[in-house]
Biopython code that builds the backbone (N, CA, C, O; Angstrom):
import numpy as np
from Bio.PDB.StructureBuilder import StructureBuilder

atoms = [
    (1, "MET", "N", (119.404, 81.322, 102.286)),
    (1, "MET", "CA", (119.454, 80.881, 103.666)),
    (1, "MET", "C", (119.079, 82.022, 104.623)),
    (1, "MET", "O", (118.384, 81.817, 105.618)),
    (2, "LEU", "N", (119.553, 83.216, 104.297)),
    (2, "LEU", "CA", (119.264, 84.359, 105.151)),
    (2, "LEU", "C", (117.780, 84.702, 105.118)),
    (2, "LEU", "O", (117.196, 85.035, 106.149)),
    (3, "LYS", "N", (117.172, 84.622, 103.946)),
    (3, "LYS", "CA", (115.750, 84.926, 103.832)),
    (3, "LYS", "C", (114.912, 83.936, 104.632)),
    (3, "LYS", "O", (113.919, 84.320, 105.250)),
    (4, "ALA", "N", (115.299, 82.679, 104.624)),
    (4, "ALA", "CA", (114.578, 81.673, 105.407)),
    (4, "ALA", "C", (114.708, 81.949, 106.902)),
    (4, "ALA", "O", (113.747, 81.774, 107.650)),
    (5, "ALA", "N", (115.883, 82.376, 107.338)),
    (5, "ALA", "CA", (116.089, 82.704, 108.750)),
    (5, "ALA", "C", (115.231, 83.902, 109.151)),
    (5, "ALA", "O", (114.682, 83.932, 110.252)),
    (6, "ILE", "N", (115.116, 84.889, 108.260)),
    (6, "ILE", "CA", (114.298, 86.066, 108.557)),
    (6, "ILE", "C", (112.826, 85.674, 108.660)),
    (6, "ILE", "O", (112.123, 86.133, 109.560)),
    (7, "VAL", "N", (112.363, 84.835, 107.749)),
    (7, "VAL", "CA", (110.966, 84.393, 107.788)),
    (7, "VAL", "C", (110.691, 83.586, 109.054)),
    (7, "VAL", "O", (109.645, 83.759, 109.680)),
    (8, "LEU", "N", (111.608, 82.715, 109.434)),
    (8, "LEU", "CA", (111.434, 81.933, 110.670)),
    (8, "LEU", "C", (111.403, 82.834, 111.899)),
    (8, "LEU", "O", (110.629, 82.598, 112.827)),
    (9, "MET", "N", (112.238, 83.857, 111.906)),
    (9, "MET", "CA", (112.238, 84.791, 113.031)),
    (9, "MET", "C", (110.923, 85.565, 113.094)),
    (9, "MET", "O", (110.397, 85.806, 114.181)),
    (10, "LEU", "N", (110.394, 85.952, 111.945)),
    (10, "LEU", "CA", (109.108, 86.654, 111.931)),
    (10, "LEU", "C", (107.979, 85.748, 112.412)),
    (10, "LEU", "O", (107.101, 86.194, 113.150)),
    (11, "LEU", "N", (107.994, 84.485, 112.001)),
    (11, "LEU", "CA", (106.975, 83.541, 112.471)),
    (11, "LEU", "C", (107.079, 83.313, 113.975)),
    (11, "LEU", "O", (106.063, 83.230, 114.664)),
    (12, "ALA", "N", (108.301, 83.213, 114.482)),
    (12, "ALA", "CA", (108.487, 83.048, 115.921)),
    (12, "ALA", "C", (108.020, 84.292, 116.678)),
    (12, "ALA", "O", (107.472, 84.181, 117.775)),
    (13, "THR", "N", (108.232, 85.466, 116.101)),
    (13, "THR", "CA", (107.763, 86.705, 116.709)),
    (13, "THR", "C", (106.239, 86.723, 116.787)),
    (13, "THR", "O", (105.671, 87.115, 117.807)),
    (14, "ILE", "N", (105.584, 86.302, 115.721)),
    (14, "ILE", "CA", (104.119, 86.264, 115.710)),
    (14, "ILE", "C", (103.605, 85.239, 116.718)),
    (14, "ILE", "O", (102.620, 85.496, 117.411)),
    (15, "ALA", "N", (104.262, 84.080, 116.808)),
    (15, "ALA", "CA", (103.853, 83.075, 117.787)),
    (15, "ALA", "C", (104.001, 83.601, 119.214)),
    (15, "ALA", "O", (103.143, 83.356, 120.062)),
    (16, "SER", "N", (105.080, 84.317, 119.474)),
    (16, "SER", "CA", (105.285, 84.892, 120.798)),
    (16, "SER", "C", (104.247, 85.974, 121.093)),
    (16, "SER", "O", (103.797, 86.110, 122.231)),
    (17, "LEU", "N", (103.869, 86.738, 120.077)),
    (17, "LEU", "CA", (102.845, 87.753, 120.254)),
    (17, "LEU", "C", (101.509, 87.127, 120.634)),
    (17, "LEU", "O", (100.825, 87.623, 121.528)),
    (18, "PHE", "N", (101.132, 86.040, 119.962)),
    (18, "PHE", "CA", (99.866, 85.390, 120.277)),
    (18, "PHE", "C", (99.918, 84.658, 121.618)),
    (18, "PHE", "O", (98.898, 84.564, 122.301)),
    (19, "SER", "N", (101.081, 84.140, 122.009)),
    (19, "SER", "CA", (101.166, 83.527, 123.334)),
    (19, "SER", "C", (101.015, 84.604, 124.413)),
    (19, "SER", "O", (100.405, 84.360, 125.454)),
    (20, "GLY", "N", (101.568, 85.789, 124.165)),
    (20, "GLY", "CA", (101.373, 86.892, 125.103)),
    (20, "GLY", "C", (99.918, 87.295, 125.206)),
    (20, "GLY", "O", (99.431, 87.598, 126.295)),
    (21, "LEU", "N", (99.216, 87.300, 124.072)),
    (21, "LEU", "CA", (97.782, 87.594, 124.081)),
    (21, "LEU", "C", (97.020, 86.546, 124.882)),
    (21, "LEU", "O", (96.119, 86.881, 125.651)),
    (22, "PHE", "N", (97.382, 85.275, 124.702)),
    (22, "PHE", "CA", (96.745, 84.198, 125.446)),
    (22, "PHE", "C", (96.969, 84.363, 126.949)),
    (22, "PHE", "O", (96.034, 84.213, 127.736)),
    (23, "PHE", "N", (98.208, 84.671, 127.349)),
    (23, "PHE", "CA", (98.498, 84.843, 128.767)),
    (23, "PHE", "C", (97.795, 86.072, 129.325)),
    (23, "PHE", "O", (97.399, 86.073, 130.490)),
    (24, "LEU", "N", (97.629, 87.122, 128.515)),
    (24, "LEU", "CA", (96.921, 88.313, 128.957)),
    (24, "LEU", "C", (95.463, 88.008, 129.257)),
    (24, "LEU", "O", (94.896, 88.529, 130.218)),
    (25, "VAL", "N", (94.856, 87.158, 128.428)),
    (25, "VAL", "CA", (93.439, 86.839, 128.602)),
    (25, "VAL", "C", (93.242, 85.820, 129.725)),
    (25, "VAL", "O", (92.309, 85.962, 130.515)),
    (26, "LYS", "N", (94.083, 84.811, 129.814)),
    (26, "LYS", "CA", (93.863, 83.701, 130.741)),
    (26, "LYS", "C", (94.400, 83.935, 132.154)),
    (26, "LYS", "O", (93.780, 83.492, 133.121)),
    (27, "ASP", "N", (95.518, 84.608, 132.294)),
    (27, "ASP", "CA", (96.092, 84.814, 133.626)),
    (27, "ASP", "C", (95.339, 85.893, 134.373)),
    (27, "ASP", "O", (94.761, 86.798, 133.770)),
    (28, "ASP", "N", (95.351, 85.791, 135.678)),
    (28, "ASP", "CA", (94.666, 86.772, 136.531)),
    (28, "ASP", "C", (95.619, 87.843, 137.045)),
    (28, "ASP", "O", (95.313, 88.521, 138.026)),
    (29, "GLY", "N", (96.755, 88.004, 136.406)),
    (29, "GLY", "CA", (97.717, 88.993, 136.855)),
    (29, "GLY", "C", (98.666, 88.459, 137.910)),
    (29, "GLY", "O", (99.460, 89.219, 138.464)),
    (30, "GLN", "N", (98.601, 87.186, 138.195)),
    (30, "GLN", "CA", (99.442, 86.587, 139.229)),
    (30, "GLN", "C", (100.715, 85.981, 138.655)),
    (30, "GLN", "O", (101.602, 85.580, 139.408)),
    (31, "SER", "N", (100.816, 85.910, 137.347)),
    (31, "SER", "CA", (101.934, 85.237, 136.717)),
    (31, "SER", "C", (102.787, 86.237, 135.928)),
    (31, "SER", "O", (102.319, 87.310, 135.545)),
    (32, "THR", "N", (104.027, 85.865, 135.701)),
    (32, "THR", "CA", (104.926, 86.700, 134.901)),
    (32, "THR", "C", (105.079, 86.147, 133.486)),
    (32, "THR", "O", (105.990, 86.540, 132.759)),
    (33, "ARG", "N", (104.191, 85.239, 133.098)),
    (33, "ARG", "CA", (104.306, 84.636, 131.762)),
    (33, "ARG", "C", (104.097, 85.669, 130.665)),
    (33, "ARG", "O", (104.734, 85.587, 129.615)),
    (34, "LEU", "N", (103.230, 86.624, 130.883)),
    (34, "LEU", "CA", (103.006, 87.671, 129.887)),
    (34, "LEU", "C", (104.271, 88.496, 129.691)),
    (34, "LEU", "O", (104.654, 88.784, 128.557)),
    (35, "LEU", "N", (104.908, 88.871, 130.767)),
    (35, "LEU", "CA", (106.138, 89.649, 130.687)),
    (35, "LEU", "C", (107.223, 88.872, 129.952)),
    (35, "LEU", "O", (107.944, 89.440, 129.133)),
    (36, "LYS", "N", (107.342, 87.589, 130.236)),
    (36, "LYS", "CA", (108.352, 86.762, 129.560)),
    (36, "LYS", "C", (108.055, 86.628, 128.076)),
    (36, "LYS", "O", (108.969, 86.692, 127.255)),
    (37, "ALA", "N", (106.785, 86.442, 127.721)),
    (37, "ALA", "CA", (106.412, 86.305, 126.307)),
    (37, "ALA", "C", (106.695, 87.596, 125.543)),
    (37, "ALA", "O", (107.185, 87.552, 124.415)),
    (38, "LEU", "N", (106.397, 88.724, 126.138)),
    (38, "LEU", "CA", (106.648, 89.991, 125.464)),
    (38, "LEU", "C", (108.137, 90.311, 125.402)),
    (38, "LEU", "O", (108.590, 90.934, 124.442)),
    (39, "THR", "N", (108.898, 89.901, 126.400)),
    (39, "THR", "CA", (110.351, 90.066, 126.356)),
    (39, "THR", "C", (110.947, 89.242, 125.226)),
    (39, "THR", "O", (111.830, 89.706, 124.505)),
    (40, "ILE", "N", (110.461, 88.026, 125.079)),
    (40, "ILE", "CA", (110.925, 87.169, 123.982)),
    (40, "ILE", "C", (110.553, 87.797, 122.645)),
    (40, "ILE", "O", (111.348, 87.764, 121.706)),
    (41, "ARG", "N", (109.349, 88.370, 122.546)),
    (41, "ARG", "CA", (108.916, 88.991, 121.295)),
    (41, "ARG", "C", (109.802, 90.171, 120.925)),
    (41, "ARG", "O", (110.184, 90.316, 119.764)),
    (42, "VAL", "N", (110.129, 91.005, 121.882)),
    (42, "VAL", "CA", (110.990, 92.158, 121.615)),
    (42, "VAL", "C", (112.387, 91.698, 121.215)),
    (42, "VAL", "O", (112.995, 92.275, 120.313)),
    (43, "THR", "N", (112.897, 90.670, 121.874)),
    (43, "THR", "CA", (114.208, 90.136, 121.534)),
    (43, "THR", "C", (114.215, 89.558, 120.126)),
    (43, "THR", "O", (115.156, 89.792, 119.367)),
    (44, "LEU", "N", (113.177, 88.806, 119.770)),
    (44, "LEU", "CA", (113.094, 88.244, 118.421)),
    (44, "LEU", "C", (112.978, 89.339, 117.368)),
    (44, "LEU", "O", (113.571, 89.230, 116.295)),
    (45, "ALA", "N", (112.226, 90.386, 117.660)),
    (45, "ALA", "CA", (112.097, 91.492, 116.711)),
    (45, "ALA", "C", (113.436, 92.200, 116.520)),
    (45, "ALA", "O", (113.782, 92.583, 115.402)),
    (46, "ALA", "N", (114.183, 92.373, 117.595)),
    (46, "ALA", "CA", (115.499, 93.009, 117.489)),
    (46, "ALA", "C", (116.467, 92.132, 116.687)),
    (46, "ALA", "O", (117.251, 92.639, 115.884)),
    (47, "LEU", "N", (116.409, 90.829, 116.906)),
    (47, "LEU", "CA", (117.263, 89.919, 116.138)),
    (47, "LEU", "C", (116.875, 89.905, 114.662)),
    (47, "LEU", "O", (117.743, 89.816, 113.794)),
    (48, "THR", "N", (115.587, 89.992, 114.377)),
    (48, "THR", "CA", (115.135, 90.052, 112.983)),
    (48, "THR", "C", (115.642, 91.325, 112.322)),
    (48, "THR", "O", (116.119, 91.291, 111.187)),
    (49, "LEU", "N", (115.543, 92.427, 113.014)),
    (49, "LEU", "CA", (116.046, 93.687, 112.482)),
    (49, "LEU", "C", (117.560, 93.621, 112.257)),
    (49, "LEU", "O", (118.064, 94.147, 111.264)),
    (50, "ALA", "N", (118.272, 92.985, 113.165)),
    (50, "ALA", "CA", (119.711, 92.827, 113.003)),
    (50, "ALA", "C", (120.037, 91.942, 111.797)),
    (50, "ALA", "O", (120.993, 92.216, 111.072)),
    (51, "LEU", "N", (119.252, 90.886, 111.578)),
    (51, "LEU", "CA", (119.474, 90.032, 110.410)),
    (51, "LEU", "C", (119.226, 90.790, 109.110)),
    (51, "LEU", "O", (119.993, 90.653, 108.157)),
    (52, "VAL", "N", (118.172, 91.578, 109.065)),
    (52, "VAL", "CA", (117.879, 92.354, 107.856)),
    (52, "VAL", "C", (118.986, 93.383, 107.611)),
    (52, "VAL", "O", (119.430, 93.559, 106.476)),
    (53, "THR", "N", (119.421, 94.048, 108.648)),
    (53, "THR", "CA", (120.500, 95.031, 108.522)),
    (53, "THR", "C", (121.777, 94.364, 108.028)),
    (53, "THR", "O", (122.452, 94.888, 107.143)),
    (54, "TRP", "N", (122.105, 93.226, 108.591)),
    (54, "TRP", "CA", (123.304, 92.505, 108.175)),
    (54, "TRP", "C", (123.177, 92.021, 106.725)),
    (54, "TRP", "O", (124.154, 92.021, 105.976)),
    (55, "GLY", "N", (121.965, 91.610, 106.339)),
    (55, "GLY", "CA", (121.744, 91.171, 104.972)),
    (55, "GLY", "C", (121.967, 92.291, 103.971)),
    (55, "GLY", "O", (122.572, 92.065, 102.923)),
    (56, "PHE", "N", (121.490, 93.498, 104.271)),
    (56, "PHE", "CA", (121.725, 94.635, 103.377)),
    (56, "PHE", "C", (123.196, 95.042, 103.380)),
    (56, "PHE", "O", (123.747, 95.391, 102.336)),
    (57, "TYR", "N", (123.831, 94.998, 104.549)),
    (57, "TYR", "CA", (125.240, 95.395, 104.654)),
    (57, "TYR", "C", (126.147, 94.429, 103.893)),
    (57, "TYR", "O", (127.107, 94.851, 103.248)),
    (58, "SER", "N", (125.841, 93.136, 103.970)),
    (58, "SER", "CA", (126.687, 92.138, 103.314)),
    (58, "SER", "C", (126.353, 91.967, 101.837)),
    (58, "SER", "O", (127.122, 91.349, 101.101)),
    (59, "GLY", "N", (125.221, 92.503, 101.394)),
    (59, "GLY", "CA", (124.859, 92.389, 99.998)),
    (59, "GLY", "C", (123.994, 91.184, 99.674)),
    (59, "GLY", "O", (123.679, 90.959, 98.505)),
    (60, "GLN", "N", (123.604, 90.413, 100.659)),
    (60, "GLN", "CA", (122.754, 89.250, 100.425)),
    (60, "GLN", "C", (121.306, 89.648, 100.184)),
    (60, "GLN", "O", (120.570, 88.919, 99.520)),
    (61, "LEU", "N", (120.885, 90.793, 100.712)),
    (61, "LEU", "CA", (119.560, 91.352, 100.464)),
    (61, "LEU", "C", (119.734, 92.633, 99.660)),
    (61, "LEU", "O", (120.572, 93.475, 99.983)),
    (62, "VAL", "N", (118.931, 92.769, 98.610)),
    (62, "VAL", "CA", (119.038, 93.930, 97.740)),
    (62, "VAL", "C", (117.651, 94.530, 97.556)),
    (62, "VAL", "O", (116.672, 93.808, 97.367)),
    (63, "SER", "N", (117.575, 95.832, 97.612)),
    (63, "SER", "CA", (116.312, 96.526, 97.387)),
    (63, "SER", "C", (116.150, 96.820, 95.901)),
    (63, "SER", "O", (117.072, 97.322, 95.258)),
    (64, "HIS", "N", (114.998, 96.510, 95.366)),
    (64, "HIS", "CA", (114.708, 96.795, 93.962)),
    (64, "HIS", "C", (113.664, 97.897, 93.843)),
    (64, "HIS", "O", (112.935, 97.964, 92.853)),
    (65, "ALA", "N", (113.594, 98.753, 94.844)),
    (65, "ALA", "CA", (112.636, 99.850, 94.840)),
    (65, "ALA", "C", (113.051, 100.894, 93.799)),
    (65, "ALA", "O", (114.239, 101.190, 93.666)),
    (66, "PRO", "N", (112.089, 101.453, 93.061)),
    (66, "PRO", "CA", (112.454, 102.415, 92.012)),
    (66, "PRO", "C", (112.838, 103.805, 92.529)),
    (66, "PRO", "O", (113.230, 104.662, 91.736)),
    (67, "PHE", "N", (112.737, 104.042, 93.815)),
    (67, "PHE", "CA", (113.081, 105.375, 94.321)),
    (67, "PHE", "C", (114.358, 105.371, 95.111)),
    (67, "PHE", "O", (114.783, 106.417, 95.603)),
]
sb = StructureBuilder()
sb.init_structure("model")
sb.init_model(0)
sb.init_chain("A")
sb.init_seg("    ")
for serial, (resi, resn, name, xyz) in enumerate(atoms, 1):
    if name == "N":
        sb.init_residue(resn, " ", resi, " ")
    sb.init_atom(name, np.array(xyz, "f"), 0.0, 1.0, " ", f" {name:<3s}", serial, name[0])
structure = sb.get_structure()
């Protein structure tokens, strides 16, 4: 369940990134939609990082790296 939530958060982050790109290209600088899209992207990225941190702390995510 946690892995699915992390993947959904990453997809939402990518969608917000592309909406910000769209607003950057289409708006003439008169709107705050770009600022809102990038704020949402930063918030989603922070929440994703918090989910990953919580997953490692709780033991639901495990690293299998050899180092």
